[in-house]
C-alpha positions in Angstrom: 13.2 -61.8 71.7 10.5 -64.3 71.0 8.1 -64.2 68.0 6.3 -67.4 69.2 2.9 -66.9 70.9 2.8 -67.9 74.6 0.6 -70.9 75.5 0.6 -74.6 74.8 -1.8 -75.8 72.1 -2.9 -79.4 72.3 -1.4 -81.9 69.8 -4.8 -82.5 68.2 -5.2 -78.8 67.5 -1.8 -78.5 66.0 -2.5 -81.3 63.7 -5.9 -80.1 62.5 -6.6 -76.4 63.1 -3.3 -74.6 63.6 -3.4 -71.0 62.4 -0.5 -68.6 61.6 -1.6 -66.3 64.4 -1.4 -69.2 66.8 2.2 -69.7 66.1 3.5 -66.1 65.7 3.3 -62.8 67.5 1.9 -60.7 64.6 3.6 -57.4 65.8 6.9 -59.1 65.8 6.3 -60.7 62.4 5.2 -57.3 61.1 8.5 -55.8 62.3 10.5 -58.7 60.9 8.6 -58.2 57.6 9.3 -54.5 57.6 13.0 -55.0 58.3 13.2 -57.7 55.6 11.7 -55.3 53.1 14.0 -52.4 54.2 17.1 -54.7 54.0 16.4 -56.3 50.6 14.5 -53.4 48.9 11.5 -55.6 47.9 7.8 -55.3 48.8 6.5 -57.8 51.3 3.2 -59.2 52.6 2.1 -62.3 54.5 -1.4 -63.6 53.5 -3.6 -66.5 54.4 -3.9 -69.4 51.8 -7.2 -67.8 50.7 -5.3 -64.6 49.8 -6.6 -62.4 52.7 -3.8 -60.4 54.2 -2.4 -61.2 57.6 0.2 -58.4 57.8 0.3 -54.8 56.5 2.1 -54.3 53.2 5.7 -53.3 53.5 7.4 -51.2 50.8 4.6 -51.5 48.3 5.4 -49.3 45.3 3.2 -46.5 43.9 3.0 -48.3 40.5 1.0 -51.2 42.0 -0.9 -49.4 44.7 -1.9 -46.1 43.0 -1.9 -46.9 39.3 -2.3 -50.6 38.3 -4.7 -51.6 41.1 -6.7 -48.5 40.5 -7.8 -49.8 37.1 -10.3 -52.6 36.7 -8.2 -54.7 34.3 -5.0 -54.1 36.2 -6.6 -55.1 39.4 -8.0 -58.4 37.8 -4.5 -59.2 36.5 -3.0 -58.6 40.0 -5.6 -61.0 41.5 -4.6 -63.7 39.0 -0.9 -63.2 39.8 -1.6 -63.3 43.6 -3.5 -66.6 43.1 -0.6 -68.2 41.3 2.0 -67.0 43.8 -0.2 -68.1 46.7 -0.6 -71.8 45.7 0.9 -74.4 48.0 4.4 -75.2 46.9 6.4 -76.9 49.6 9.3 -77.6 47.3 10.5 -74.0 46.8 9.5 -70.4 46.1 7.3 -69.4 43.1 9.2 -66.8 41.1 7.6 -65.2 38.1 6.8 -61.8 36.4 3.6 -60.2 37.5 0.7 -60.6 35.0 0.0 -57.0 35.6 3.0 -54.8 34.5 5.7 -57.5 34.2 7.6 -56.6 37.5 8.9 -59.6 39.4 7.1 -61.2 42.3 7.8 -64.3 44.4 5.9 -66.3 47.0 7.0 -68.8 49.6 4.5 -71.1 51.3 4.7 -71.3 55.0 4.0 -74.9 56.0 3.8 -76.1 59.6 3.6 -79.8 60.3 2.7 -80.4 56.7 -0.2 -77.9 56.8 -0.2 -74.8 54.5 -1.0 -72.0 56.8 0.2 -68.8 55.0 2.2 -67.3 52.1 5.0 -64.9 52.4 4.8 -62.8 49.2 7.6 -60.5 48.0 8.3 -58.6 44.8 7.6 -55.4 43.0 11.2 -55.2 41.6 11.9 -54.5 38.0 14.3 -56.1 35.5 16.4 -53.5 33.7 15.9 -55.6 30.5 12.2 -55.1 30.4 10.9 -53.5 27.1 9.8 -49.9 27.7 7.4 -50.1 24.6 5.7 -53.1 26.1 5.2 -51.3 29.3 3.6 -48.3 27.5 1.4 -50.7 25.6 0.3 -52.3 28.9 -0.5 -48.9 30.4 -2.7 -48.2 27.4 -4.3 -51.7 27.7 -5.4 -51.2 31.3 -6.3 -47.5 30.7 -3.6 -45.9 32.8 -1.9 -42.6 32.2 1.3 -43.4 30.2 3.4 -40.6 31.8 2.4 -41.4 35.4 2.8 -45.2 34.7 6.4 -44.8 33.4 7.3 -42.3 36.1 6.0 -44.7 38.8 7.8 -47.6 37.0 11.1 -45.7 37.3 10.5 -45.6 41.1 10.3 -49.4 41.3 13.6 -50.9 42.8 15.8 -52.5 40.1 17.2 -56.0 40.6 18.5 -58.7 38.3 16.4 -61.8 37.9 19.2 -64.0 39.5 19.4 -61.6 42.5 15.7 -61.7 42.9 15.6 -65.5 42.7 18.3 -65.7 45.4 16.2 -63.4 47.6 13.2 -65.6 46.9 15.2 -68.7 47.9 16.4 -67.0 51.0 12.9 -66.0 51.8 11.6 -69.6 51.2 14.4 -71.1 53.4 13.9 -68.5 56.1 10.1 -68.8 56.1 10.1 -72.5 56.2 12.9 -72.6 58.7 11.0 -70.1 60.8 7.9 -72.1 60.5 9.6 -75.4 61.4 11.3 -73.8 64.3 8.1 -72.3 65.5 6.3 -75.7 65.2 9.2 -77.4 67.0 9.2 -74.8 69.7 5.5 -75.3 70.3 6.0 -79.1 70.5 9.0 -78.6 72.8 6.9 -76.4 75.1 4.7 -79.3 75.7 7.7 -81.6 76.5 10.3 -79.6 78.2 10.4 -76.7 80.6 9.3 -73.3 79.6 12.8 -71.9 80.4 14.7 -74.2 78.1 12.1 -73.7 75.3 12.3 -69.9 75.6 16.1 -69.9 75.6 16.3 -71.9 72.4 13.6 -69.9 70.7 15.0 -66.6 71.8 18.5 -67.5 70.5 17.1 -68.6 67.2 14.8 -65.7 66.7 17.4 -63.1 67.8 19.8 -64.6 65.3 17.2 -64.3 62.6 16.5 -60.7 63.6 20.2 -59.9 63.6 20.5 -61.3 60.2 18.0 -58.8 58.9 18.9 -55.9 61.2 22.5 -56.0 60.1 21.3 -54.7 56.7 19.3 -51.7 58.1 20.6 -48.1 58.4 18.8 -47.7 61.7 20.5 -48.1 65.1 19.2 -51.4 66.3 20.3 -52.6 69.8 19.5 -55.0 72.6 20.1 -54.0 76.3 20.3 -56.6 79.0 18.2 -56.5 82.2 21.0 -54.4 83.8 20.7 -51.8 81.1 24.1 -52.7 79.5 24.5 -53.2 75.8 24.3 -56.9 74.7 24.3 -56.3 71.0 24.2 -53.4 68.4 24.0 -53.7 64.6 26.5 -52.2 62.2 24.2 -49.4 61.4 25.3 -47.7 64.5 28.5 -46.7 62.8 26.7 -44.6 60.1 24.8 -42.7 62.8 27.4 -42.3 65.6 30.8 -42.8 64.0 31.5 -45.6 66.5 31.8 -49.2 65.4 29.6 -51.9 67.1 32.7 -53.2 68.9 33.5 -49.7 70.3 29.9 -49.2 71.5 29.9 -52.6 73.3 33.3 -51.8 74.9 32.1 -48.6 76.5 31.9 -48.8 80.3 29.4 -45.9 80.4 27.7 -45.3 77.1 25.3 -42.7 78.6 28.2 -40.4 79.4 30.1 -41.2 76.2 27.2 -40.9 73.7 24.4 -38.9 75.2 24.4 -35.0 75.3 24.7 -33.8 78.8 21.3 -31.9 78.7 19.5 -35.2 77.8 21.4 -37.7 80.0 19.1 -37.5 83.1 15.8 -37.9 81.1 17.2 -40.7 79.0 18.5 -42.6 82.1 15.0 -42.3 83.5 13.4 -43.6 80.3 15.7 -46.6 80.3 14.9 -47.3 83.9 11.2 -47.2 83.1 11.7 -49.5 80.1 13.5 -52.1 82.3 10.4 -52.1 84.5 8.1 -52.8 81.6 7.4 -49.4 80.0 7.4 -49.0 76.2 8.7 -46.0 74.4 8.0 -44.6 70.9 9.7 -41.8 69.0 11.5 -40.5 72.0 13.9 -37.7 70.8 17.2 -36.9 72.3 20.6 -35.5 71.4 23.8 -37.7 71.2 27.4 -36.8 70.5 28.9 -38.1 67.3 32.5 -39.4 67.4 33.6 -36.3 65.6 32.2 -34.2 68.5 29.1 -32.8 66.8 25.7 -33.1 68.4 22.9 -34.8 66.5 19.3 -35.9 67.1 18.0 -39.4 67.4 14.4 -40.7 67.5 14.2 -44.0 69.4 11.5 -46.5 70.1 11.8 -49.5 72.5 10.0 -52.3 74.2 10.9 -54.8 77.0 11.2 -58.5 76.1 10.5 -61.5 78.4 10.9 -65.2 78.5 8.0 -67.6 78.8 8.2 -67.3 82.5 7.8 -63.5 82.4 11.4 -62.9 83.4 13.0 -59.8 81.8 15.4 -60.4 79.0 16.1 -56.7 78.6 15.1 -54.1 76.0 15.0 -54.1 72.2 15.5 -50.6 70.8 15.6 -49.0 67.4 16.7 -45.5 66.5 17.1 -43.3 63.5 19.0 -40.1 62.9 16.6 -37.1 62.6 19.1 -34.3 62.8 18.2 -32.7 59.5 14.5 -33.0 60.2 15.0 -31.6 63.8 17.1 -28.7 62.6 14.5 -27.8 60.1 11.8 -28.1 62.7 13.7 -25.9 65.2 14.4 -23.3 62.4 10.8 -23.4 61.5 9.7 -23.0 65.1 12.1 -20.1 65.6 10.9 -18.5 62.4 7.3 -19.0 63.4 8.0 -17.5 66.8 9.7 -14.4 65.4 6.8 -14.0 62.9 4.3 -14.4 65.7 6.1 -11.8 67.8 6.2 -9.4 64.9 2.5 -9.9 64.2 1.5 -9.8 67.9 3.3 -6.6 68.6 2.7 -4.9 65.2 1.5 -1.3 65.5 -1.2 -2.2 63.0 -4.0 -4.6 63.8 -3.6 -8.0 61.9 -6.5 -10.4 61.6 -7.2 -13.5 59.5 -10.5 -14.9 58.5 -11.5 -18.1 56.7 -15.0 -18.5 55.2 -15.9 -15.1 56.6 -15.1 -16.1 60.2 -12.3 -14.6 62.3 -9.6 -17.2 63.1 -6.8 -14.9 64.3 -6.4 -11.4 65.7 -3.4 -9.7 67.3 -3.2 -7.4 70.3 -3.7 -4.2 68.4 -6.8 -5.7 66.8 -8.2 -6.5 70.2 -7.6 -2.9 71.3 -9.3 -1.5 68.2 -12.6 -3.4 68.7 -12.5 -3.0 72.5 -11.9 -6.7 73.3 -9.7 -8.1 76.1 -9.2 -11.6 74.8 -9.2 -13.2 71.4 -11.9 -15.7 72.5 -14.4 -12.8 72.3 -13.8 -12.5 68.6 -12.7 -15.9 67.2 -15.4 -17.6 65.1 -17.5 -14.5 64.7 -18.4 -13.1 61.3 -16.1 -10.4 60.0 -19.1 -8.4 58.8 -20.5 -8.2 62.4 -17.6 -5.8 63.2 -18.3 -3.5 60.2 -20.5 -0.4 60.5 -23.6 -0.5 58.3 -22.3 2.5 56.3 -19.2 0.5 55.3 -20.8 -2.9 54.8 -21.6 -2.6 51.0 -18.0 -1.7 50.4 -16.6 -4.5 52.6 -18.9 -7.2 51.1 -17.9 -6.1 47.6 -14.2 -6.3 48.6 -14.7 -9.8 50.2 -16.3 -11.0 46.9 -13.5 -9.5 44.9 -10.6 -11.0 46.8 -12.2 -14.4 46.9 -12.2 -14.4 43.1 -9.0 -12.5 42.3 -6.8 -14.1 45.0 -4.8 -10.9 45.1 -4.0 -7.9 47.3 -6.6 -5.1 47.8 -5.2 -1.7 48.6 -5.9 0.4 51.8 -9.4 1.8 52.0 -11.2 3.7 54.7 -13.9 1.9 56.6 -15.8 2.2 59.8 -15.8 -0.6 62.4 -18.1 -1.3 65.4 -16.5 -1.9 68.7 -17.9 -4.4 71.2 -19.4 -1.5 73.2 -21.2 -0.2 70.0 -18.9 2.8 69.5 -17.5 3.6 66.0 -13.9 3.6 65.1 -12.4 4.8 61.8 -9.9 2.5 60.2 -7.9 1.8 57.0 -8.0 -1.8 55.8 -5.7 -3.7 53.4 -6.7 -7.2 52.4 -4.2 -10.0 51.3 -5.3 -13.4 49.9 -3.3 -16.2 51.6 -3.7 -19.9 52.2 -3.7 -21.8 55.6 -3.7 -25.6 55.7 -4.3 -25.4 51.9 -7.5 -23.5 52.5 -8.1 -20.0 51.1 -7.9 -17.3 53.7 -7.7 -13.5 53.9 -5.2 -11.5 56.0 -6.4 -8.0 57.0 -4.0 -5.2 58.0 -6.0 -2.7 59.9 -4.8 0.8 61.0 -6.7 2.9 63.5 -7.1 6.4 61.9 -9.6 7.7 64.5 -7.2 10.4 65.7 -6.3 11.4 62.2 -10.0 11.6 61.2 -10.7 13.7 64.3 -7.8 16.0 63.4 -9.0 16.3 59.9 -12.5 17.2 61.2 -11.0 19.8 63.5 -8.9 21.2 60.7 -11.9 21.3 58.4 -13.9 23.1 61.1 -11.0 25.5 61.7 -10.6 26.1 58.0 -14.3 26.8 57.7 -14.1 29.2 60.7 -11.0 30.8 59.3 -12.5 31.1 55.9 -15.6 32.7 57.4 -13.3 35.1 59.4 -11.3 35.9 56.3 -14.4 36.7 54.4 -15.6 38.9 57.2 -12.2 40.6 57.6 -11.9 41.0 53.8 -15.3 42.7 53.7 -14.3 44.9 56.7 -11.0 45.8 55.0 -12.7 46.6 51.7 -15.1 48.8 53.5 -12.3 50.5 55.4 -10.2 50.9 52.2 -13.1 52.5 50.5 -13.5 54.8 53.5 -9.8 55.6 53.5 -9.8 56.2 49.8 -12.7 58.6 50.2 -11.0 60.4 53.1 -7.7 60.5 51.2 -9.4 62.0 48.2 -11.0 64.6 50.4 -7.7 65.3 52.1 -5.8 65.6 48.8 -8.6 67.8 47.4 -8.6 69.9 50.5 -4.8 70.2 50.5 -4.8 71.1 46.8 -7.6 73.6 47.2 -6.2 75.0 50.4 -2.7 75.3 48.9 -4.0 76.9 45.8 -6.4 79.3 47.5 -3.8 80.3 50.1 -1.5 81.4 47.3 -3.8 84.2 46.2 -4.0 86.2 49.5 -0.3 85.6 50.0 0.4 87.1 46.6 -1.9 90.0 47.4 -0.2 90.5 50.7 3.2 90.4 49.1 2.1 92.9 46.3 0.7 95.4 48.8 3.8 95.2 51.1 5.9 95.9 48.0 3.6 98.8 47.0 3.8 100.3 50.5 7.6 100.0 50.4 7.7 101.8 47.1 5.1 104.5 47.8 6.2 105.3 51.2 9.9 105.0 50.7 11.6 107.5 52.9 8.4 108.4 54.7 8.3 105.5 57.2 10.5 105.5 60.2 12.9 102.6 60.9 10.3 100.6 62.7 7.8 101.0 59.9 10.3 99.7 57.3 11.2 96.8 59.7 7.5 95.9 60.0 7.0 96.0 56.2 10.1 93.8 55.7 8.9 91.3 58.3 5.5 91.1 56.6 7.1 90.6 53.2 9.4 87.9 54.5 6.7 86.0 56.4 4.4 86.0 53.4 7.2 84.7 51.2 8.0 81.9 53.7 4.3 81.1 53.9 4.2 80.9 50.2 7.1 78.4 50.2 5.4 76.3 52.8 2.2 76.2 50.9 4.0 75.4 47.7 6.0 72.6 49.5 2.8 71.2 50.9 1.2 71.2 47.5 4.2 69.4 46.0 4.1 66.8 48.8 0.4 66.1 48.2 1.0 65.6 44.5 4.0 63.2 44.8 3.2 60.0 42.8 0.2 61.5 41.1 0.0 61.3 37.4 3.4 59.6 37.3 4.3 56.6 35.1 6.5 53.7 36.1 9.3 53.3 33.6 13.0 52.4 33.3 15.3 55.0 34.8 19.0 55.4 34.4 20.0 56.7 37.8 23.3 58.0 36.5 21.6 60.2 33.9 19.1 61.4 36.6 22.0 62.5 38.8 23.7 64.2 35.9 20.6 66.3 35.2 20.2 67.1 38.9 23.8 68.3 39.2 23.3 70.5 36.1 20.3 72.1 37.7 22.2 72.6 41.0 25.4 73.9 39.4 25.0 77.4 40.8 24.4 76.1 44.3 27.3 73.7 44.1 29.6 76.4 42.8 28.5 79.0 45.3 29.1 76.6 48.2 32.3 75.2 46.7 30.8 71.7 47.1 32.0 68.5 45.4 29.6 65.6 44.5 31.2 62.2 43.7 28.9 59.8 41.9 29.8 56.1 41.6 28.3 53.6 39.2 24.5 53.6 39.5 22.0 51.0 38.2 19.0 51.0 35.9 15.8 50.7 37.9 12.1 50.8 37.2 10.5 53.8 38.9 8.9 57.3 38.8 11.4 59.6 37.1 10.2 63.0 38.5 10.0 61.7 42.0 13.5 60.0 41.8 14.9 63.2 40.5 13.4 65.1 43.5 14.7 62.5 45.9 18.4 62.8 44.7 18.1 66.6 44.6 16.8 66.9 48.1 19.5 64.6 49.5 22.3 66.4 47.7 20.9 69.8 48.7 20.6 68.5 52.3 24.3 67.5 52.3 25.4 70.9 51.0 23.0 73.0 53.2 24.0 71.4 56.5 27.7 72.0 56.1 30.3 72.6 58.8 31.7 76.1 59.0 34.9 76.7 57.0 34.7 73.1 55.5 33.8 72.5 51.9 30.8 70.3 51.5 31.5 66.8 50.1 28.7 64.4 48.9 29.2 60.8 47.6 26.5 58.8 45.9 26.7 55.0 45.4 24.6 51.8 45.1 25.0 48.2 46.0 22.9 45.2 45.2 21.6 42.5 47.7 19.0 39.7 47.5 16.1 42.1 47.6 17.2 44.8 45.3 19.4 48.0 45.5 20.7 49.9 48.5 21.5 53.6 47.5 23.9 55.5 49.8 24.3 59.3 50.0 27.1 60.4 52.3 28.1 63.9 53.4 30.7 65.5 55.7 28.2 67.9 57.3 27.2 68.7 60.8 25.6 65.3 61.4 22.4 64.3 63.3 21.8 63.1 66.8 20.7 59.4 66.6 17.6 60.2 68.7 16.4 62.5 65.9 16.9 59.9 63.2 13.2 59.3 62.8 12.0 62.9 63.5 13.8 64.4 60.5 11.5 62.5 58.1 8.3 64.1 59.6 6.9 66.9 57.6 7.6 70.4 58.9 9.9 69.0 61.6 13.0 71.2 61.9 16.1 70.6 64.0 17.6 74.1 63.6 16.5 77.6 63.8 15.6 79.5 60.5 18.4 82.0 61.0 20.9 79.1 61.2 19.7 77.0 58.2 16.9 78.1 55.9 14.2 75.8 54.7 10.7 74.6 55.1 11.2 71.2 56.9 9.5 69.3 54.0 12.5 68.1 52.0 13.3 64.8 53.9 9.5 64.2 54.3 9.4 64.3 50.5 12.3 61.8 50.3 10.5 59.3 52.7 7.3 59.5 50.7 9.1 58.9 47.4 11.1 55.9 48.7 7.9 54.3 50.1 6.2 55.0 46.9 8.8 52.7 45.3 8.2 50.0 47.9 11.4 50.7 49.8 12.5 52.5 53.0 14.9 55.2 54.0 17.0 55.7 57.1 20.0 57.7 58.3 23.2 56.7 60.1 24.8 59.7 61.8 26.1 61.3 64.9 26.8 65.1 65.7 29.8 66.5 63.9 30.6 63.4 61.9 28.5 63.8 58.8 25.5 61.8 57.7 24.9 58.7 55.6 21.4 58.4 54.1 20.5 55.0 52.8 17.3 54.0 50.9 16.3 50.7 49.2 14.6 50.0 45.9 13.2 46.5 45.8 13.9 44.1 43.0 10.4 44.2 41.8 11.1 47.7 40.6 14.3 46.7 38.7 14.4 46.3 35.0 15.4 43.1 33.5 
């Protein structure tokens, strides 16, 4: 590897006008300078005798670059130090504390053929013995921030004075040796063959490179023209786990070191390099000696002798595994996040400075776009319906100031075709590339709004119908109340007025029987008896009808002890019970809230019914009980009478409906109709469970709302 510029300057030019760039390849010098700085830990720069830089600074510390040289006084002190360090001193390096900050610097003159052509400056290292108070005072003197000054000072590499002087001596020796060799090589190029010259220079320069490269942590290597390793630095061990000797002994380093998935592409890259191609920051996976895969970033360039013949490839690589793993993890995370965003059921959009910079698939659908390019760069406000713009503008101003999260609010958007879509929008302040941005989460609520409108219309229609129906029902109820009053009045009047002629008829039949006793024949007496019986039965019917119409009238709802009511009923019915040799068994009955007279009549009719419809030659038995359920009480009245055909279970509760002839069982056919009306008056219902010849079980319910607490 040659750092000497190709070409053969004339002796006269060498003696009078030789320049640094005439002798050295500046790219190679820059690399050598960088390697020297990395190996020794010092800052480094090569400048012309007038102080202008030839190379770029290597390893310059923040204290010098960003703090001292940013102040007027500090910069002047730096110039003074640079001037002292840059004076021609062929006898040895100039080593001294910097006039600006006290850190150590050194300079080595580069002299070629007795001519001072450049200075190699190093330094920016600190002596641990430096007085901290003096540094603070100097920071104040030049107008620098104390805290930043001391923090940056702590970042400066530490080195003893003796160590630094040794580095300076090495630099001086190396620089002058390099200079002399370069000058000699140039002279030899004019005297001997280019091949012999290139061989000597290559060997010398490669040895110099190896001297520095051996101190780096990078993987430095030299491949021959056949692609085989010629040399690797010790840094390869830290990266691969293999020593330099093990690497050089490998018959096929591609198979041994490179991950299978990258072998083909790397082989191709090496082939290209051997044919003159340069490579920079090429990333591939290699296999560490412990079997783990790691990542390497490598750069290389071909090297040639003076005749243009290939000398192989010089390569440098660094382990980037941690960086690569972080990069892969970040990429995977970004991919997952993008997938979540792209396929989110809600629209997601981002704007910066009021302009759309991102929108997902659902967002495209909402505004009627087919591609993001139709929306990117457009103003957010352009998609907002005029009715919603004042609200949106106010929210945009608010989030730009508050840098917070604005809750969901309903807005109207304009689609690309001009149609309107209802949405809910949530705004979140974020930062992208350190610039303020806003992320919008947008939910299409068009269907919901349509449903709400439909429901509102239906409610309005229903409300209108309810009002109409209510008015109709009120009218109907008033009419029913009027007709019921008329019917009740008619029933009462009819019942009352019918009693008078019936009493007259009964009285006259009785008078005829008394006056004409013994004077009428058998048929006459029979006719008189028939008239009297019919009138009496008619009177009972009219009386029953009157009682039926008056049920519930003038009654007061109050607490009733059913056990006491039954006791009173049994007392009143004592003769009937005794005459029929009946037994009535009453179990525990509850307290209820009801109409006492009507409940009394209810129990009386059911007990009387059980005694009346008895079986021949069998004594009547009646049992009364009650059970509670979730809705109230269920009363049960059971008898052992003749029973009822199930097909007549509804018919028996209709007024005047009889199932038996009058000569079989007397009665008016009103009793069970009374029972039904009384139960319904209490909000319950009555029914019968029976079959012919097996007795009957009457049940009726009294809802809880009629119970007492």
